[in-house]
N, C-alpha and C positions, 0 to 999 in steps of 0.2 A: 355047353348049355347056353341058352338064350341070355341068362342072367349074366354070364361071365363074357358075353361077346360085345358088351358095350359098358361105357363108363356107368358106375352105379347110379349117379345122379340123373343119367338120361332117362331112367325108368320113371322119374317123377315128373317129366315134361308132358305138357299137354298141347304142344303146338299143333295147330291145324285140326284139333278135335272140336266138337261142338257139344256144349252142356246146356241143359234146361235146369233152372233152379225155380220150382214152386214156391209160394210164399217169399218170393225174392226181394219183396219190399220191406220186410222186417228186419230187426236188429241182427238176429243171428244169420238168416239166410241171406240178408243183403251182404254181410261180410263174406259169406261163402261164395256168393256170386263175384264180389270184387277179387276174391283170392284166385277163383278160377280163371278170371280174365287176366290177373297178373301172371298166371302160369302159362299163359299162352292160348288158352281155349277161347272160342267164340262162345259168348254166353248169351242165352236167351232168358230174360229176366221176366218171370210170370207171377202175377197176382191180380187181385180184383181192382185194384186201384191204378188208373191210368197215370195219375200224378207220381204215385210211389214208384211204378216200374220204371218210368221215364227218368226220374231222379237217379236211381241206382244205375240205369244203363248209361246216363251221361257221365256219372263218376267213373265207370269202367273205361270209357272212351277217353276221358280226361288222363287216365293213368296208361294210355297207350293200347288199350285192348279193343276188342270187337264186341258190340252188344246189340241185341234186338229187344226191345221192350214189347211184351204182349200182355194186355190186360184180358184175363180169363179165369172164369170161375172153375175150380178143379172138380166141382160137383156136376158140371155141365158137359156130358159127353160129346155132344155135338160141337160145343165151343172148343173142346180139346181137339177134336179132329180137324176144325178149321185151323187151330194153331199149329198142328202138325203140317198141314199144307204150307202155312207161311214159313215154317222152319225149313222145309224142303226147298221152297223158292229161294230163301235168302242164303242158306249154308248147305244145301244139297244132301243132308243126312243128319244123324245124331249119334253121340258116342257115349254120353253120360246124362243120366237123369237123377237130380237130387230132389226127393219127394219132401219138401220142407214145409208145405201148408199145413196148418194145424192150429189148435189153440183150445181153450176152455171157456165156459159161459157160467155166469153167476147162478143162473137157474138150474144148473147141473151140479152145483157144489153145496155141500152141507155147510152150515155154520150155527151160530147161536140162535139165529132166528129162523133157520130152515132145517128141519130134520130130514132124515132119509125119506121118511113117510111123506114129506111135503115137496119132494123133488118134482120139478116139472118134466113130465114125459117127453114132450117135445124138445125141452132143452137138452135131456139127456140123449134123445135121438140125434139132434143136430151136432152134438159133440162127437158121437160115434160116427156120423157121416163124414164131418169134416176131417177127422183124424185117421180114419180107417178108409172109407171109400174115396177120400181125398188123396190117398196114395195109391189104392187099388186102380182106380180109374186112369190116372195118368201113366201107371205101369202098363196097363192094357193097351192104351192109345199109343203112347210113345215107344212102347217096347217092341212093336212091330218094326220100327226103324231099326232097333238093335238086331233083330232076327234078320231082317234084310242084309244087314252089314255083316252078320255072322260074328259080332263080337260087340262088347260094350259093358258098362257099369251102371246098375242102378243102386241108388243109395237112399234108403229110407231114414226118416228121422224119428227115433224112438224117445224114450226119456227114463230118467232115474226111477220115475214113478211106475214103470212097467215092471219091475223085478219084485218090489215089495209094496203092497197097497199102502198108500199114504192117506192120512185123515183129509177129510173134506171133498179131495177130487175123484170121487167114485167113478164117474163116467170117463174122465180123461185117463186115468190109470188104466182102466179097463180097456180102453181104445188103443192105448200104447202098447199094452201086453199083447193085444191082437196084432199090432205091427210086428213084433218080434216073431210071433209065429208065422205071419205072412211072409216075413223075409226069408225065413228058412224054407217055407214051401215053395216060394217062388225060385229060390236059388237052385232047388232040386229040379224043379219043373224045367226051367230054362236049360240047364245042363243036360238033362235027360232027353228032353223033347227037341231041343233046337240047336244049342251050341255049348261046348264046355268053355267057350270064351266069352259067354255072356255071365256076368257076375252079379250077384244081389247080396248086398250087405246092409247094415244099419249103423247109424251113430246114436248112442244114447247120451245125451248131454245131462249133466247134473243140474245144479241150480245156477241159473244164469238171469240176471235181472233184465227184464224185458217189459213192454208196456203192459202186457196181460197179467203179469204178477207184481209188478211194482208195489202196489198198495198192500199186497199180502206180506211183502218182506221189508219194506222201508216205511218208516214214519215221515210225515211231511217235513219234519226237521232234519231228515237224513239219518237219523238213528235206526237201529233195527227194531222191527215188531217182535213180538214174543216168538212167533213162528220163524222169523228170520234168524234170531238168535239161536233157536234149536237146531236150525240147519247148519250154521257155522260151527256150533259145538260138536255136530255129528260129522263134520268134514275134516279129515285129518289135516289138509292143506290150510284150513283156517280161512277160506275166503270164498266168494262167489266166483263163478267162472266169468271170463270175458270173452267176447265173440271171437278174438284171435285164437283162443285156447283150441277151437274146434278146426282150425285150418289144417294142422298137421294130419289128423285122422282123415279129413275129407281129401286132400291131394293124394294121400297114400291109397285110399280105396278107389279113387276115381283113375288112378294111373296103373301103368304096368308093374309098379313096384309091389302090388298086391296080387299078381297075376294067378296065385294059387290060393287066393282068399275068397270064399263064397259061404253064404249062409251063416254069417256071424254077426254079432252085435258088438260094436266097440264102444266101451264105456269111457266117457270123458267127465269125470265128476270130481276130481281132487280127493278121490278115496272114499267118497260117501258110501258107495255101495259095499265096500270091503269092511267096513268099520261095525263091529257089534255093539258099540257104546261103552265097552269095558276094556 
C-alpha cells in the first residue's frame, strides 16, 4: 500500500506544492497561509488589500518560505483568471486551494434595533455572495489547474453556524450551510467527472475571535459580552479557538495524509457542536 511505503510523517509534507489562500490577510487565514509555508508549500496569499497580502507574504518569506501576494476580489471572475495566469507564471501550477474569503455585515444581522423584517436585502445578498460565490468562483477558476494536474485538494471554510442556525446571523449561517452542501457536491463532481485524486473538503471553525466578531464577543474592557459568555458556557473545552488550532486539520486535508477523504466537513470547535446544553 502507498501508505506503508513511506514514513508516516512524509504524508503531511507539502514540499514543492503550491497553495492559494483566499482571505489570506485575515487572522485565521493569515495563520493558515503561514502554516502552509512552514510545511514547505509555495503560498499565494490572496485578498483585496495590497497591504494585507504583502504583509503576510513577507512573514512567510521571513520564516524561510516562498510566497506570492496577489490583491484580488474573489467575486471578480476576470480578476481571478488574471491571478491564475500569475500563479502559472510564478509557480507553474496549483495543488491546494483554501477558500477562506468570507464574513458578515451588520445590515444582514438582526439585533435589538433591527428585526428580521428590517434586514437590508442588499446586505443579505452581499453576505451570500461573499461566502458562497466567494468560494464557488475560485473553485471554478483555480479548479481547472487541479484538473490539468489530475490531483489536488480544495478546502472550503465553513462555520459552526452552518449546522444549527444561530440567533442574529441569518444570512451568514445560511451561506455557510450552503458551503457544506457545495463541498459535498463538488467532491462528488470532481471524483466522478475528472479525477479521484482531486479532493474537496471543508473546515468548520467554532468560535474564534477575529476583527468581524470581536465587538459581539468581548467588551472594551476585555470581559465577555452576554453572547460571548453563552458561547463559552456551551463549549465543553471552555475557551475560544486560536488560529493555530486550525493548522492540524488544514495540513491533514491539504496533504496526502487524507488521500481517502473527500466530501467531509471537519469541525474544529472545542466540542460546541456536540454539546446539547445538558
